[in-house]
C-alpha positions, 0 to 999 in steps of 0.5 A: 507498492506505492503506485496505488497510494500515489493515485489516491494522493495525486490530487492533493497538495502537500505544500512542498515539491519533490526533487523528481517529477515526471510532470504531465507523464506522471499519471500515465506512467503510474497507471501503467505501473499498477498492473505491471507491479501486480504482474511482477508480484503474481508471476513468482507466486504462480502455482507451477509444479515445475517450480514448487513441486518438481519431483514426486510425490506431488503435494498440492500444499507445496504447489500452492505454498507461495499463495498460502503464505501471502494469504496468511500474511495479508489476512494476519496483518489485516486482522492485527490492524482491525482488532488491535491497532485500528484505534491506536493510530495518531502522532506521538508527542515527540513526533508532533510539529513544535507548537502545533495544536492540531485537532480533529476539527483542524484535520476536518477543515483541511480535508474539506479545503483539499476536496473543494480545491 
């Protein structure tokens, strides 16, 4: 879901305007979209016997399979990022802007300018 990162990036300027904008209604629509999206994710995974374990013998593992699967995937992805990928982030040289020599100082200066603005 992109609604949560949109809240974080709402105050930042990226230097270009997109093709679509809700104008002043963008933030209220986004605020409503976050709980709506959470409900849409929760509803199919809700542990109901009718959906996941309709016939005997009833097993708790079958009933909670959607929650268990999502938990394993999220925790596995977090673990992979935290122990393996966290220090390998950056821009590949073939993806960098031509002639750009961005450094950590440039990024810090940009962040300071963005926060002050």
